[in-house]
N, C-alpha and C positions, 0 to 999 in steps of 0.2 A: 862259660854258663850262663850267666846274670849279662852278657853282653849281647846276647843271643838274642834273650827274652826280652831284649828294648827295641829291637827291630819292627816290630809288627805296630809297636805303640807308635815310633818314628812315623811310620808309612801312613799311618793313621792321619797323622796331626799333619803332615803333608799336602792329602789329599784333601780335606779342609780347607789348608790356604789355597791349593790351586783351584779349589771350588769360587770360595769367595772372591779369587781375584776375576775368575771368568764372569760371577755374576756380575761384580763392579764392572766392568771391560763392555759389557751388554748394554747393562742401563745405560754407560754413558755414551755408544752407538746412539742405541733408539733414540734418547734426548737432541742427540746431534741433527738426528732425522726428521721424528717430528718437533711440529712445532707448538709453542704452550697451549693450551686450550685457552681460548677468547671468552672474555665474560660475555652476557648474554647481549646481543643490542638492544637499546632501548627506542621504544617507537616514535617515529618522528609524527609531527602534528603541525597541521597550518599555521596552529597560536606562534609555533617557535619560528616560523619562517616569517612572522609579521604580519599574516594576512586576517582578517577581521570581516567583512562581509562579503556574502555572496549573493549573485542572482541567479534563478532555476527558471527552466523553461521545462511544465509538464505533460507528457501524455500519458493520458490514466484512462483505462479498461477497468470497467465495475459490470454488475448486471444489467443496470439501465444503457450499456451503450459504452462510446469512446466518452472523453472529457477533457478540455484543457485547460489548463491553469499554470499560475506562477506562482514563484517561491522566493521568497527572501530569507538570508540565514545571515545571523550574527551569532559569532562566535565569542563565548565569552569564558573558554577558559581551554584547556588542554584539551579537556575531549565530551567539554559540553558546546552545545548552543542553541540559540532560540532562534526560533519557526516562525512566520508567519504566509502561509498560503491559501490562495482562493483561486475556484476551477469554476465550469462552465460547463453543464451540459446537462440529459433529460433526466426524469426520476418517471419511474413507472409502476404502477399498482403491481406485488404479486400474483395478484390472480392473471394478470394478462396472459392471451396468446395470442401469436401474430401470425396471418398467413401474407401469402401471396396473391394478389391479383393483375389480370393481364391489365384491366380496363385502367383501376384506381391504386396499383401500387400495392404497396404494404397497407392489410386493414387488420386492423386489431377488433373481434366483435365485442360489444357490449360497452365501450370505451366511450368515456362522457366526454373527458378534457384531456390536452396536452400539457405537460410541464417540466419545464426548465427548472434547474435551481445552483442557487452560486453557496456553497459553504465557504464560509471564512474559519481557517483552522490556525489558529493560535497554541502555539506549545515547546516541547525541547529535545533535543535528538542526544541522546548520550552512549558514546563510544563503546563497546565491549570486548572483554578479551583481548586489551590491545597489544599486550608483550607476548601473545600466543600467536595473533595472526601478525600476516605478513602487512606491510603499510600500503600495498597497492591493493589491496584487499578487507576494506576496514569495515568492521561489521556495530550497527548501530540499531538503537530499539528509539522510536518515537513515539510521544505521546502529544495527542492536539486535543482542541475544543474551541468551539466559537462559536455564533451565531449563523444563521441560513435562510437565506432569502428564496422563494420559491415565485414562481410565475404561471398559473394554470390560464389556459386561455380554452374555448369550444374545439371539440374535434369535430363537429358536424354542425348542420346549421339546424337547429331545434325552432323552428317557428311557432309552432304551438306552446313550447315549456311546458312540454310533459314530462322531460327527463328521458325521454326513447327516441332512437331513431328511428322514423316513421320512413314506407319507402318514395315518399317523396321529397326526402332530406337529403342534401348531398354532403360529403365529406368535405372539411375542410383540409386544404394542404398545411405546411409550415408556416405559411406566410401571409395565411387568413385566421381571421377571428380575433387579432389583435387586441382591439378596441375593447372588445368583449371582457377581455383579462384583467385579471387579479392578482394581488399580491399576498403571500403570507410570509410569516419573519416565525423563524422557527430555531431550533438549536443542532449542532452538528460536535461529532466525536470523532477521534479516528485513535487506533493503534495500532503500528505497523514496525515488521524489520526490516530497515534499508542495508543498503552496500551498498560501499562509495569504493568504486576502482579509478587505478591508475595512483602511480608515486609520484605525481606532479599536482600538488595540490592547488596551483591558480587555475586549474581545468578539470572539473569534477563529472564524471559522468557515474548518476546511482539508479540504482534498481530497487522498487520498492514493494513490497508484498504486505498486507495488513486489512484489516477491517472498518468500515467507514459505516457510521449510524447518523440518521438524519431524523429528527422529530418536531411534527406542527402539534403544537396543541388542540387546535381547531379543529385539523384534519383536511384532508384534499379530497375531493368526489371526483376519483378519475376514473372509475369506472359508471356506467350510469344507474342513477338512482333508483331510477322506476323501471319494470318491466311488466309484457303483457301476460296474462293468463285468460286463458278461452274456457268460459262456463256457458252454463246452459242459461239462457235468458227467459222472461218470463213469456215469449212469445212462443216457447220451444224452440229455438233456433238458436245456434252458438253463436257468444260474441264474445268480443275481447275487453277482458277487466283489468283496469291500470292497478299493479300491488306492487310493494317495496320491493325495490331491488339490490344492487350492491352497498355495502356503508361505506363512511368516508373509511381515509386511515394517515394514521398518523406516523405511526415507524414504516423507518425504510430504512433497513440494512444491507449492506451487500458485502464481498469480497472486493479489495483496492489493490490493481496491478498497475504501477506505473513505471515510465521510465524517464527521468532527466538529465537536463543537458545543462551545465553554467558553467560560470567564473567565479574566483573570488579574488577581492582584492585590498 
């Protein structure tokens, strides 16, 4: 009777041993089929490849229109670059409204001067989340500041010097009036997010989106400083009276989108 009672216990022990053997065999098969887990890849950098200096050509789009520029980048660490950029483009008053004329091309009512500006921005670029993005999609933040130079010249021939375009005063094209222009010095700054494309660090293509600010302490008179107002004269007939027009503008801010192409060595 005692021998018959030991059979269930022996059966349970055998089942446990067989189950453990099956699990061990499955684990060995899995290890032979699946490769071991690989450690996360470290981000590659131009610094590791011995590259230190880069030159870029920039095509820039802002609220003021298109601008062209160039940029020098100096690699100072694995994820840090020192940058110097300069651009040349137009500058507009936020109050401007542009209309197209069959005879005169684009006309901006009440415009007094054309302005071209050349901001020189100096700053740093810092790569972000290097271990989270692939090396062919490198995300950077850029902070820059520096001086800017503006050149303003007459939009029309103000023969009587009253600051208003009269009917007998003609518009200047972009190449006229330069001899009557003047320079003004101010400050500029830019904050932007930049994406560098490509896993070959010697040749780089970049897309940048940010905000550009230019400030001129003395202000720039882009719109007409005076205007006409119709009043009733002493003779009882309507007459034109000169009154104050638009004020000078000191701050010029705009979103910035730019494409850059260049190489490192």
